[in-house]
ZAPA-119184 format. One record per atom (N, C-alpha, C): residue in three letters; y, z, x. Coordinates in nm, 2 decimals, always signed. Last residue first. Layout:
BEGIN
- resn, v, w, u
- ALA, Y, Z, X .
...
% end
This chain:
BEGIN
- resn, v, w, u
- GLU, +9.11, -16.36, -3.60 .
- GLU, +9.21, -16.34, -3.50 .
- GLU, +9.35, -16.34, -3.56 .
- GLY, +8.87, -16.33, -3.75 .
- GLY, +9.00, -16.31, -3.81 .
- GLY, +9.11, -16.28, -3.71 .
- MET, +8.62, -16.41, -3.67 .
- MET, +8.63, -16.27, -3.73 .
- MET, +8.77, -16.24, -3.78 .
- PHE, +8.66, -16.64, -3.54 .
- PHE, +8.61, -16.65, -3.67 .
- PHE, +8.62, -16.52, -3.74 .
- ASN, +8.74, -16.54, -3.29 .
- ASN, +8.83, -16.62, -3.37 .
- ASN, +8.79, -16.62, -3.51 .
- TRP, +8.49, -16.42, -3.21 .
- TRP, +8.61, -16.33, -3.25 .
- TRP, +8.72, -16.41, -3.32 .
- TYR, +8.34, -16.66, -3.18 .
- TYR, +8.30, -16.55, -3.27 .
- TYR, +8.42, -16.47, -3.31 .
- SER, +8.48, -16.81, -3.00 .
- SER, +8.46, -16.86, -3.13 .
- SER, +8.42, -16.75, -3.23 .
- ASN, +8.47, -16.65, -2.77 .
- ASN, +8.60, -16.68, -2.83 .
- ASN, +8.58, -16.73, -2.97 .
- LEU, +8.18, -16.66, -2.73 .
- LEU, +8.25, -16.53, -2.74 .
- LEU, +8.39, -16.55, -2.82 .
- ASN, +8.15, -16.94, -2.69 .
- ASN, +8.08, -16.87, -2.80 .
- ASN, +8.15, -16.74, -2.83 .
- GLU, +8.30, -16.97, -2.46 .
- GLU, +8.33, -17.05, -2.58 .
- GLU, +8.27, -16.98, -2.70 .
- LEU, +8.19, -16.81, -2.27 .
- LEU, +8.32, -16.77, -2.33 .
- LEU, +8.35, -16.85, -2.45 .
- HIS, +7.90, -16.70, -2.21 .
- HIS, +7.95, -16.82, -2.27 .
- HIS, +8.07, -16.79, -2.34 .
- LEU, +7.92, -16.49, -1.93 .
- LEU, +7.90, -16.51, -2.07 .
- LEU, +7.95, -16.64, -2.11 .
- ASN, +7.85, -16.43, -1.65 .
- ASN, +7.90, -16.56, -1.70 .
- ASN, +7.87, -16.58, -1.84 .
- THR, +7.73, -16.19, -1.64 .
- THR, +7.87, -16.19, -1.61 .
- THR, +7.93, -16.33, -1.64 .
- GLU, +7.51, -16.11, -1.91 .
- GLU, +7.54, -16.19, -1.79 .
- GLU, +7.69, -16.19, -1.76 .
- PRO, +7.55, -15.77, -2.04 .
- PRO, +7.53, -15.92, -2.05 .
- PRO, +7.56, -15.99, -1.92 .
- TRP, +7.33, -15.50, -2.00 .
- TRP, +7.46, -15.55, -1.97 .
- TRP, +7.45, -15.71, -1.98 .
- HIS, +7.15, -15.30, -2.11 .
- HIS, +7.13, -15.45, -2.12 .
- HIS, +7.27, -15.52, -2.11 .
- ASP, +7.22, -15.04, -2.12 .
- ASP, +7.10, -15.08, -2.04 .
- ASP, +7.08, -15.23, -2.03 .
- VAL, +7.42, -15.02, -2.30 .
- VAL, +7.46, -15.00, -2.16 .
- VAL, +7.34, -15.04, -2.07 .
- ASP, +7.39, -15.29, -2.54 .
- ASP, +7.38, -15.15, -2.50 .
- ASP, +7.40, -15.14, -2.35 .
- PHE, +7.61, -15.51, -2.71 .
- PHE, +7.50, -15.49, -2.62 .
- PHE, +7.50, -15.34, -2.59 .
- GLY, +7.69, -15.70, -3.01 .
- GLY, +7.73, -15.62, -2.89 .
- GLY, +7.61, -15.61, -2.80 .
- PRO, +7.81, -15.85, -3.30 .
- PRO, +7.71, -15.85, -3.19 .
- PRO, +7.76, -15.78, -3.07 .
- SER, +7.94, -15.62, -3.56 .
- SER, +7.95, -15.73, -3.47 .
- SER, +7.84, -15.73, -3.36 .
- ASP, +7.95, -15.41, -3.72 .
- ASP, +7.86, -15.51, -3.76 .
- ASP, +7.85, -15.63, -3.66 .
- SER, +8.15, -15.25, -3.61 .
- SER, +8.01, -15.20, -3.60 .
- SER, +7.91, -15.30, -3.64 .
- ILE, +8.37, -15.42, -3.66 .
- ILE, +8.33, -15.39, -3.52 .
- ILE, +8.18, -15.34, -3.52 .
- SER, +8.39, -15.41, -3.93 .
- SER, +8.36, -15.54, -3.87 .
- SER, +8.32, -15.52, -3.73 .
- GLU, +8.45, -15.14, -3.97 .
- GLU, +8.32, -15.19, -4.02 .
- GLU, +8.29, -15.32, -3.96 .
- LYS, +8.70, -15.12, -3.87 .
- LYS, +8.60, -15.04, -3.80 .
- LYS, +8.46, -15.10, -3.85 .
- SER, +8.87, -15.44, -3.84 .
- SER, +8.83, -15.32, -3.92 .
- SER, +8.72, -15.25, -3.84 .
- MET, +9.12, -15.53, -3.61 .
- MET, +8.98, -15.55, -3.66 .
- MET, +8.95, -15.42, -3.73 .
- ASN, +9.33, -15.58, -3.39 .
- ASN, +9.34, -15.60, -3.54 .
- ASN, +9.20, -15.64, -3.59 .
- TYR, +9.38, -15.33, -3.17 .
- TYR, +9.30, -15.45, -3.19 .
- TYR, +9.29, -15.46, -3.34 .
- ILE, +9.59, -15.17, -2.94 .
- ILE, +9.57, -15.21, -3.08 .
- ILE, +9.49, -15.33, -3.08 .
- PHE, +9.60, -14.90, -2.71 .
- PHE, +9.58, -15.04, -2.74 .
- PHE, +9.55, -15.06, -2.89 .
- ARG, +9.86, -14.67, -2.62 .
- ARG, +9.73, -14.71, -2.65 .
- ARG, +9.72, -14.85, -2.68 .
- LYS, +10.12, -14.53, -2.64 .
- LYS, +10.04, -14.55, -2.52 .
- LYS, +9.89, -14.57, -2.54 .
- LYS, +10.28, -14.52, -2.85 .
- LYS, +10.17, -14.43, -2.86 .
- LYS, +10.08, -14.44, -2.74 .
- VAL, +10.47, -14.72, -2.76 .
- VAL, +10.51, -14.59, -2.80 .
- VAL, +10.40, -14.48, -2.80 .
- GLU, +10.32, -14.95, -2.69 .
- GLU, +10.39, -14.87, -2.59 .
- GLU, +10.44, -14.73, -2.63 .
- ASP, +10.04, -15.07, -2.77 .
- ASP, +10.14, -14.99, -2.84 .
- ASP, +10.20, -14.90, -2.74 .
- VAL, +9.94, -15.40, -2.69 .
- VAL, +9.98, -15.27, -2.64 .
- VAL, +10.07, -15.20, -2.74 .
- LYS, +9.65, -15.58, -2.81 .
- LYS, +9.80, -15.56, -2.80 .
- LYS, +9.82, -15.42, -2.75 .
- LEU, +9.40, -15.81, -2.76 .
- LEU, +9.44, -15.67, -2.75 .
- LEU, +9.59, -15.67, -2.74 .
- LEU, +9.33, -16.07, -2.75 .
- LEU, +9.33, -16.01, -2.88 .
- LEU, +9.38, -15.87, -2.88 .
- ARG, +9.30, -16.14, -2.49 .
- ARG, +9.42, -16.19, -2.56 .
- ARG, +9.44, -16.13, -2.70 .
- PHE, +9.05, -16.06, -2.41 .
- PHE, +9.16, -15.97, -2.39 .
- PHE, +9.29, -16.01, -2.46 .
- PRO, +8.77, -16.09, -2.63 .
- PRO, +8.87, -16.16, -2.55 .
- PRO, +9.00, -16.07, -2.54 .
- ILE, +8.52, -15.85, -2.58 .
- ILE, +8.62, -15.90, -2.67 .
- ILE, +8.73, -15.97, -2.59 .
- ALA, +8.21, -15.73, -2.58 .
- ALA, +8.29, -15.81, -2.50 .
- ALA, +8.39, -15.89, -2.59 .
- PHE, +8.10, -15.40, -2.66 .
- PHE, +8.15, -15.53, -2.71 .
- PHE, +8.23, -15.60, -2.60 .
- PHE, +7.84, -15.17, -2.69 .
- PHE, +7.94, -15.23, -2.61 .
- PHE, +7.98, -15.37, -2.66 .
- LYS, +7.75, -14.87, -2.85 .
- LYS, +7.74, -15.01, -2.85 .
- LYS, +7.86, -15.07, -2.77 .
- ALA, +7.58, -14.56, -2.81 .
- ALA, +7.70, -14.64, -2.81 .
- ALA, +7.67, -14.79, -2.80 .
- GLY, +7.36, -14.39, -2.78 .
- GLY, +7.37, -14.48, -2.90 .
- GLY, +7.49, -14.56, -2.91 .
- LEU, +7.55, -14.16, -2.61 .
- LEU, +7.42, -14.20, -2.66 .
- LEU, +7.43, -14.28, -2.78 .
- GLY, +7.81, -14.07, -2.55 .
- GLY, +7.76, -14.18, -2.48 .
- GLY, +7.62, -14.23, -2.52 .
- PHE, +7.85, -13.87, -2.74 .
- PHE, +7.84, -13.83, -2.60 .
- PHE, +7.78, -13.95, -2.52 .
- ILE, +7.73, -14.08, -2.98 .
- ILE, +7.78, -13.95, -2.96 .
- ILE, +7.75, -13.91, -2.81 .
- GLY, +7.83, -14.40, -3.12 .
- GLY, +7.75, -14.31, -3.04 .
- GLY, +7.81, -14.17, -3.03 .
- GLY, +8.12, -14.62, -3.11 .
- GLY, +8.01, -14.55, -3.17 .
- GLY, +7.93, -14.46, -3.08 .
- SER, +8.19, -14.84, -2.84 .
- SER, +8.22, -14.79, -2.97 .
- SER, +8.09, -14.72, -3.03 .
- GLU, +8.36, -14.98, -2.56 .
- GLU, +8.25, -14.90, -2.61 .
- GLU, +8.28, -14.84, -2.75 .
- MET, +8.46, -15.30, -2.46 .
- MET, +8.49, -15.18, -2.54 .
- MET, +8.36, -15.11, -2.58 .
- ILE, +8.57, -15.49, -2.21 .
- ILE, +8.45, -15.43, -2.26 .
- ILE, +8.49, -15.30, -2.33 .
- PHE, +8.77, -15.78, -2.24 .
- PHE, +8.76, -15.64, -2.21 .
- PHE, +8.63, -15.59, -2.27 .
- TYR, +8.81, -16.10, -2.08 .
- TYR, +8.78, -16.01, -2.19 .
- TYR, +8.77, -15.87, -2.14 .
- GLU, +8.97, -16.22, -1.87 .
- GLU, +8.90, -16.30, -1.98 .
- GLU, +8.87, -16.21, -2.10 .
- ILE, +9.27, -16.21, -1.70 .
- ILE, +9.17, -16.13, -1.76 .
- ILE, +9.11, -16.21, -1.87 .
- LYS, +9.30, -16.45, -1.43 .
- LYS, +9.34, -16.39, -1.56 .
- LYS, +9.23, -16.30, -1.61 .
- GLY, +9.25, -16.61, -1.21 .
- GLY, +9.31, -16.48, -1.19 .
- GLY, +9.35, -16.41, -1.32 .
- ASP, +9.11, -16.84, -1.21 .
- ASP, +9.25, -16.85, -1.24 .
- ASP, +9.32, -16.71, -1.24 .
- ILE, +8.86, -16.75, -1.09 .
- ILE, +8.91, -16.89, -1.07 .
- ILE, +9.06, -16.89, -1.09 .
- ILE, +8.78, -16.51, -1.19 .
- ILE, +8.82, -16.52, -1.05 .
- ILE, +8.88, -16.65, -1.01 .
- ASN, +8.86, -16.35, -1.46 .
- ASN, +8.82, -16.48, -1.42 .
- ASN, +8.87, -16.50, -1.28 .
- LEU, +8.75, -16.01, -1.51 .
- LEU, +8.85, -16.11, -1.45 .
- LEU, +8.79, -16.24, -1.43 .
- MET, +8.70, -15.77, -1.75 .
- MET, +8.64, -15.88, -1.68 .
- MET, +8.74, -15.99, -1.64 .
- ILE, +8.72, -15.42, -1.76 .
- ILE, +8.78, -15.55, -1.78 .
- ILE, +8.71, -15.65, -1.70 .
- ASP, +8.57, -15.14, -1.93 .
- ASP, +8.59, -15.23, -1.82 .
- ASP, +8.67, -15.35, -1.86 .
- LYS, +8.60, -14.97, -2.15 .
- LYS, +8.51, -14.93, -2.04 .
- LYS, +8.53, -15.02, -1.92 .
- ILE, +8.81, -14.86, -2.39 .
- ILE, +8.79, -14.96, -2.29 .
- ILE, +8.71, -14.91, -2.18 .
- THR, +8.67, -14.73, -2.69 .
- THR, +8.73, -14.70, -2.56 .
- THR, +8.71, -14.82, -2.47 .
- GLY, +8.73, -14.76, -3.05 .
- GLY, +8.65, -14.75, -2.93 .
- GLY, +8.73, -14.72, -2.81 .
- LEU, +8.87, -14.74, -3.28 .
- LEU, +8.76, -14.84, -3.27 .
- LEU, +8.67, -14.82, -3.15 .
- HIS, +9.02, -14.52, -3.50 .
- HIS, +8.98, -14.53, -3.36 .
- HIS, +8.86, -14.63, -3.36 .
- GLU, +9.26, -14.64, -3.73 .
- GLU, +9.12, -14.60, -3.71 .
- GLU, +9.09, -14.62, -3.56 .
- GLU, +9.52, -14.72, -3.80 .
- GLU, +9.50, -14.60, -3.72 .
- GLU, +9.36, -14.55, -3.71 .
- GLN, +9.54, -14.97, -3.89 .
- GLN, +9.52, -14.87, -3.99 .
- GLN, +9.50, -14.73, -3.93 .
- PRO, +9.54, -15.14, -3.66 .
- PRO, +9.67, -15.11, -3.72 .
- PRO, +9.66, -15.00, -3.83 .
- ASN, +9.30, -14.97, -3.45 .
- ASN, +9.34, -15.08, -3.53 .
- ASN, +9.47, -15.04, -3.60 .
- PHE, +9.27, -14.86, -3.11 .
- PHE, +9.28, -14.84, -3.25 .
- PHE, +9.31, -14.97, -3.32 .
- VAL, +9.12, -14.75, -2.82 .
- VAL, +9.16, -14.87, -2.89 .
- VAL, +9.16, -14.83, -3.04 .
- LYS, +9.20, -14.56, -2.53 .
- LYS, +9.15, -14.57, -2.66 .
- LYS, +9.20, -14.70, -2.73 .
- ASP, +9.11, -14.61, -2.18 .
- ASP, +9.21, -14.60, -2.29 .
- ASP, +9.14, -14.63, -2.42 .
- GLY, +8.92, -14.65, -1.99 .
- GLY, +8.92, -14.52, -2.05 .
- GLY, +9.02, -14.51, -2.17 .
- THR, +9.12, -14.87, -1.81 .
- THR, +8.98, -14.82, -1.84 .
- THR, +8.99, -14.68, -1.89 .
- ILE, +9.39, -14.89, -1.75 .
- ILE, +9.34, -14.94, -1.87 .
- ILE, +9.20, -14.89, -1.91 .
- SER, +9.43, -14.78, -1.50 .
- SER, +9.51, -14.72, -1.61 .
- SER, +9.46, -14.77, -1.75 .
- SER, +9.28, -14.95, -1.34 .
- SER, +9.23, -14.81, -1.36 .
- SER, +9.31, -14.74, -1.47 .
- SER, +9.43, -15.18, -1.34 .
- SER, +9.30, -15.18, -1.41 .
- SER, +9.25, -15.04, -1.44 .
- THR, +9.78, -15.12, -1.41 .
- THR, +9.66, -15.12, -1.32 .
- THR, +9.53, -15.12, -1.40 .
- LEU, +10.00, -15.34, -1.58 .
- LEU, +9.92, -15.22, -1.58 .
- LEU, +9.81, -15.23, -1.47 .
- VAL, +10.32, -15.49, -1.66 .
- VAL, +10.20, -15.49, -1.58 .
- VAL, +10.13, -15.35, -1.59 .
- ARG, +10.51, -15.46, -1.86 .
- ARG, +10.47, -15.60, -1.81 .
- ARG, +10.34, -15.60, -1.74 .
- LEU, +10.72, -15.30, -2.08 .
- LEU, +10.59, -15.30, -2.02 .
- LEU, +10.55, -15.44, -1.98 .
- PRO, +11.07, -15.34, -2.02 .
- PRO, +10.95, -15.33, -2.11 .
- PRO, +10.83, -15.35, -2.03 .
- THR, +10.97, -15.13, -1.76 .
- THR, +11.01, -15.13, -1.90 .
- THR, +11.10, -15.25, -1.93 .
- ASN, +10.91, -15.05, -1.51 .
- ASN, +10.82, -15.13, -1.57 .
- ASN, +10.85, -15.14, -1.73 .
- ALA, +11.09, -14.85, -1.42 .
- ALA, +11.12, -14.99, -1.39 .
- ALA, +11.03, -15.09, -1.46 .
- PHE, +11.17, -14.58, -1.50 .
- PHE, +11.07, -14.66, -1.57 .
- PHE, +11.10, -14.80, -1.55 .
- LEU, +11.38, -14.50, -1.33 .
- LEU, +11.26, -14.42, -1.33 .
- LEU, +11.14, -14.50, -1.39 .
- ALA, +11.53, -14.78, -1.16 .
- ALA, +11.52, -14.68, -1.27 .
- ALA, +11.39, -14.62, -1.27 .
- GLU, +11.51, -14.81, -0.80 .
- GLU, +11.52, -14.87, -0.94 .
- GLU, +11.52, -14.75, -1.04 .
- HIS, +11.46, -14.72, -0.56 .
- HIS, +11.60, -14.72, -0.60 .
- HIS, +11.62, -14.77, -0.74 .
- ASN, +11.22, -14.54, -0.41 .
- ASN, +11.25, -14.63, -0.53 .
- ASN, +11.39, -14.61, -0.57 .
- ALA, +11.05, -14.56, -0.09 .
- ALA, +11.15, -14.50, -0.18 .
- ALA, +11.17, -14.60, -0.30 .
- GLY, +10.90, -14.69, +0.09 .
- GLY, +10.83, -14.63, -0.02 .
- GLY, +10.92, -14.57, -0.12 .
- THR, +11.02, -14.82, +0.31 .
- THR, +11.01, -14.67, +0.31 .
- THR, +10.93, -14.61, +0.20 .
- ALA, +11.00, -15.09, +0.28 .
- ALA, +10.98, -15.04, +0.41 .
- ALA, +10.96, -14.89, +0.41 .
- ASN, +11.05, -15.13, +0.01 .
- ASN, +10.92, -15.18, +0.06 .
- ASN, +10.89, -15.12, +0.20 .
- ASP, +11.30, -15.02, -0.02 .
- ASP, +11.19, -14.97, -0.09 .
- ASP, +11.06, -15.01, -0.03 .
- VAL, +11.45, -15.20, +0.15 .
- VAL, +11.44, -15.06, +0.19 .
- VAL, +11.32, -14.99, +0.11 .
- GLN, +11.42, -15.44, +0.00 .
- GLN, +11.36, -15.43, +0.14 .
- GLN, +11.35, -15.28, +0.18 .
- PHE, +11.56, -15.35, -0.23 .
- PHE, +11.42, -15.40, -0.24 .
- PHE, +11.35, -15.39, -0.10 .
- ASN, +11.82, -15.30, -0.14 .
- ASN, +11.74, -15.19, -0.19 .
- ASN, +11.59, -15.23, -0.19 .
- ASP, +11.88, -15.50, +0.17 .
- ASP, +11.90, -15.46, +0.03 .
- ASP, +11.80, -15.35, -0.02 .
- MET, +12.04, -15.47, +0.48 .
- MET, +11.91, -15.47, +0.41 .
- MET, +11.94, -15.42, +0.26 .
% end
């Protein structure tokens, strides 16, 4: 029996301590709550949720909360997940958008969650236009 089979049968790990290096997979629970910054080190928001395409199994977009104080007055944004980059060193996400552009972008509030079948063509077109 090889180490892989032993690991699966016993839960032991024979691999390196950081077997997921370079970073390749993350759990959804490890993503939600993560902070999002832009390359200029401005805090843009926090990931509140991820939306999966159940047809092809891919992440379509992430829901980012931005603004507000203690959750009041915050705005939520549905942003295509492909626009999010991982900063492995600082253990956070990077989104190449200015803070002003985010605050001026169309979003929604927590009491008016968008339909789960958002028109992804419109969503992708908007964020592509904003400077992907």
